[in-house]
C-alpha positions in Angstrom: -3.9 -9.1 32.7 -1.5 -7.2 35.0 -1.3 -8.8 38.4 -0.1 -5.8 40.3 -1.3 -5.0 43.8 -1.8 -8.6 44.9 -0.9 -7.7 48.5 -3.1 -4.6 48.8 -5.3 -6.1 51.5 -8.2 -6.8 49.1 -8.8 -10.3 50.7 -11.1 -12.0 48.3 -9.9 -9.8 45.5 -6.4 -11.2 46.0 -7.7 -14.8 45.8 -9.6 -14.0 42.6 -6.5 -12.4 41.1 -4.4 -15.3 41.9 -6.9 -17.7 40.5 -7.2 -15.6 37.3 -3.4 -15.6 37.0 -3.2 -19.3 37.5 -5.8 -19.9 34.8 -3.9 -17.6 32.4 -0.7 -19.5 33.0 -2.3 -22.9 32.5 -3.7 -21.6 29.2 -0.6 -20.0 27.9 -0.8 -22.0 24.6 -3.9 -19.9 23.7 -1.8 -16.7 23.6 0.2 -15.5 20.7 3.0 -14.2 22.9 4.4 -15.3 26.3 6.2 -12.7 28.4 7.8 -13.8 31.6 8.8 -10.9 33.9 11.9 -12.4 35.3 14.5 -9.8 34.3 12.9 -6.3 34.0 15.2 -5.0 31.2 14.7 -8.1 29.1 10.9 -8.1 29.7 10.8 -4.4 28.7 12.7 -5.1 25.4 10.5 -8.2 24.7 7.3 -6.2 25.2 8.5 -3.4 23.0 9.4 -6.0 20.3 5.9 -7.5 20.5 4.3 -4.0 20.2 6.5 -3.2 17.1 5.6 -6.6 15.5 1.9 -6.1 16.1 1.9 -2.7 14.5 3.2 -4.1 11.2 1.0 -7.1 11.0 -0.1 -7.6 7.4 -3.8 -7.1 8.2 -3.0 -3.7 9.8 -0.9 -2.6 6.8 -3.5 -3.3 4.1 -4.4 0.3 3.5 -0.8 1.3 3.0 0.0 -1.7 0.8 -2.8 -1.3 -1.7 -1.5 2.0 -3.2 2.0 0.5 -3.6 0.6 -2.6 -5.3 -1.4 -0.4 -7.6 1.7 1.5 -8.7 3.3 -1.8 -9.7 0.2 -2.9 -11.6 0.0 0.5 -13.4 3.6 0.4 -14.3 3.4 -3.1 -15.7 0.4 -2.3 -17.8 2.1 0.8 -19.2 5.3 -1.1 -20.1 3.6 -4.0 -21.9 
């Protein structure tokens, strides 16, 4: 959730957004990553690192890993 525009005059929307943000903060332990936007440059680098890490999660790489593993298996069988 991005809590931008909290002061846009939405009235009840502002209250809902603040409540939602408070609930997310209270439940931080349910998330895989915690990003605190205290220093913009550091937050930017941290977010980029999270995105890079997520892109190479094992379950996302399965299709690329299988052919590599097969070459090892094929080579072992040929050399035995």
